[in-house]
N, C-alpha and C positions, 0 to 999 in steps of 0.2 A: 268287849268281847269280841274275838275275831274266831269265826266258825269256818274252818276249811272242810268244805264237803264238795268234793272234785266232780262227783258223778250226779249232778243235779237231774231232777226228773219232773215230770208232770204225772199227777195221780189222777187216772180216770176210774171213778168209781161207778159201776153198773149195778143197779138192781134189777133182780130177775126174779119171776115166780119161783123157779126151781132150776138146778143145774143137772142136765143130762149129757153125759159124755157122748160126743158124736151128734148131738141134735142141733137144731136150729132154735135160737132163743130171741125172744123179742123183750127189750129192756122196758122196765117201768119208769125208770129215770137214769140220766147219766150226768155225772157231775165231774168237772176237770178243776183241780186245783194245783197251785204249786206245792210239790211234794218232796219227800226225801227226809232222811233223819235230821239234816241240819236244819231244815225248816221248822221241825219239831222243837229242836233244840232252842232256835231263836224265839219261837212263840212261847216256850215255856220261860226262858230267860225273860222275857219282857213282862211276863205276868208276874214273875217273883220279884223282880226288881223294881217294878212301877213305871209309869210313863214318863217320870221326870228323870230317869236314869238314862245313861247313854245307850242308844239303839245298837243292838249286836250288829255286827258287819258279817255278811254271809258271802263267802268267797267259792266259786266254782267255775266250771267250764260251761260255757253258754253258747250252742251251736247258732251259727248265723242264719239259718233257714228259717227257723221259727223259735229262736231263744227269746225274742221280744214277746211272745205271749207269756213264758214264764215270768219275765221281769214284770209285766203288767199286773199278772195275778199276784205276784208275791208283794208288790207295793200295795196293791188295793186290800189284800188280805191281812197283812201283817205290818204294813207301814214300815218295812225292813228297808235296811241299806244293803244293797247287792254290789259286789266287787267282782265283775265278770272277766273271764279271760276267754276271748272269742275263739271259736275252733269251727272248722266246716262241719256240715251236717245237719241233722235234726235231734230234737229233743228226745232223750229217753223216756219211755212211757212205763209206768207201773200201773198195770190193769187189776183192779180189786173187783171181784165178782162177788156180790152179795145176794144169795138166793135167799127167799124168804122161809124156805124150809129146811136150810141145812147150814154148813160151816162156811167161812170166808175163804175164797180161793184167791191167791195173789199170783200174778204173772210179772216178774221184774224183768223189765226189758233191757237190752243191750246198750250201754252208753256209746258215744262216739269214740272212735280211735285216736289215740294221743301219741304222737311220736316223740322222741327224745327231746327235740328242740323245743317242741310246745309244753313238755313237762317242766324243762329249765326256764321257760317263760313265767310258768306258773309259780315256782318256787321264788324267782327273783321277785315278781310282784308281792309274794306273800312276805318275803324278807322286808320289803319296805313298808308294807302295811302293818307289820308288828310294832312299828313306833308308835308310842302313845296307848298301847293296848295292854291290859292288865292280866289277860289270859288268852290262850289258844286252845281251841277245842277241835280236835281232828274226828270227824263224824262221818260214817258210812262207807261205802265201797269205793273201790277205785276204778276208773274206767279202764277198757282194754288197751294196753300199751303201756300203762303207768307200771313202773317196777313194783314188786312186791314190797319193797322196802321204802315206798314212797312217803308213808307217814313217819317211818324213822328220819328221812332227810328233814322233814318238817319239824321234828322234835329237835333235832340239832340246830336248825335255824332259830327256833324259839329260845332254847337253852342260851344260845349264843347273845341273843337279844335280851336275856335276863328275865323272859316271859315265861311263866308256869304253863305247862301244856298236859292236856287231858287227851287220851286216845281211846274212842269206842268204834272197834272195827272187828271184823270177821277174823277167826282164828290165824290164818296165815298171815294177814297183814298185821295183826297184833303182834304175834310172835317175832316177826322181823323187827318191828318198833322197840321191842323190849330192851335191847341191848343199849339203845340210845338214852336210856333212863327217862321215860315220861314220868310227870309228876303224879299222875294217877291213871290206872286203867280201870275198867269196870265191866268185864264180860259177864254173862250169866253162866251158870253152873255147866249147862251142856257145852257151851263155847270153850270155857276154861278146860274142860276134861277133855274135849277135842283137840285142843291145842298141846295139852301136857302128855295124853296117853292114848289118844285115839278113842276114846270112850266118847260117844255122842249119842244122846237121848233126843228123841224128837220132842219130849215133853219131860221135864224134871217132876218127878213124884215129889211134890213140896211137903207131904206129910211124913215122909220116911224119918225114923229116928236117925239115919246116918247122915242125913243131909248137912246139919252143921259141920259135922267131922269132915265129909267131903269138901265143903266149901272153904273150910279153914286150910286144910291140905292143900287145896288148889292156890288160895291167895298167898300162901307161905311160898310156893314154888314160884309163883310170878314175880313176887317180890325179890326171891333170890336170882331170878333172871333178868332183872333191872329195873323194874317198876318201883319208884319210890314209896307209893301207896297202891296197894293192890287190892282191889275190891272184887269179891265175886259174889253176885246177887244170886238169890234163889226164890225169886217170886214172892208167894204170899208167906213164904217160911222166914225170910230174913236176908241178911247179908253177912258175908266175912270180910274182916279187914285184916291185912299184915303190913307192918312197916318196921323200921329198925327198932323201934321201941316195944314191940310185940305183936299179938294178934288179938281179935276180938270177935265175937258172935253178936250180931245185933238181931233181935227178934224183931219181926214186922208186926205192925198194928193191922188186926183183921178188918176188912171193910167189904161191902158189897160192890163187886167190881162190874162196871157197866162196859167198859171198853179197855182191855189191857194194851192194845196197840199203842206204841210211843212211851210206854213207861220207862224204858231203858234211856231214851232221850232226856226224859223229865228229870230222871237221876242225874244225868250228865250236867244239865243245865243248873240244878240246885247245888250239886257239889262243886262245879266250876264257880259259881257265884260264891259259895262259902270260902272256897280257897282263896280268893282275891281279898277277903275281909280278914284274914288271918286267923281264921277260925281252927281250933284243934283237929287233929286227923280224924278223931271219932265224931266230932261235930260235923265234919265235912260230910261224912257219910250219913249221918243222921239227916242232915239237910236234904242230901240226894234222895233217901228214902222217903222222906216225908212229902217231897215233890213228886216223886213217882207214885206214891201210894194217893195222893190227892188226884193225880191225874187219871187213875183208872177209874174213879167215880165220875168221870166226866165223859160224855159220848164222843167227843172229837179229840183225836189224837194230839197230844202237846198242849192241851187247854187244862187249865187247873184254877181252883180257887186258892189265892195267895193266904187268905186267912185261915183257910182249912189246912193248908200245908204248914203253917206256923202252929197250929194246935197239934197236929199229928207230931211234929217235932218233940214237942215237950213229952209225948207218951212212948217215945223210943228210947230204949236203954241198951247199954253194951256190957257185955261180961267178958272180962279177960280170958282169953284160952291159950 
């Protein structure tokens, strides 16, 4: 598995007693880890495929000033393979504020500025790295300067190499990638509706009777715009799938969620691995949903129990819509 995640970052998690706007805070603990959506995908893929499987390759821009810290942390934490593209500057920081008395606040920093020549260098290196890979997964945001159709360019490279490709990105980047024909896209319902008609909810009300219909409608439209398999997830409600062969609603298995962060990344990892085995379209989504569901039971984003995911897979059913 090759994971293209251009906008690498360091996650700085700060625990504080409470968050008071305008106040001065003293942290009770601060932890720095290799972070970003691609790292979560790599972590989940390793768990699902087992240590004997090939290690995912993580590819992204690595600033020369302090990128070695990311490389050391990623190797120590994940034993992962990193395929860096060196650029000037410093690492992007994602600051995660965890107050003891309230909700999480996340501040996503700005990535390094990327000029056209550097982006071209990234694409050329990725094209070479596709040799021998069984799937490409484009994950996360694009740094400043990378064109909005950056993932569309990577999709075309993968398709030319005969490698299936998944795209998990923000609405504007995903919209630009659809005409290139990605093998699977998997936005959540808010992201999908934001792309299609400008309807963006901060939180999807997962209990609404209209959720399956809205998700099916969105999946069908994403498929019509170019995605071979369009999945629209709706949290604990389930997910919709649309392909050339029809559309389905898959109801989620209800569990006690501990940490929902990274569930979408685990979905992508599970679906990507299933796609490489030749699983049916519905089973690709069931594998992704099982991985995502197992992940929310774990306190660390991207971590999951593969045996639990296998059990959840058996409980997920699909209804043709």
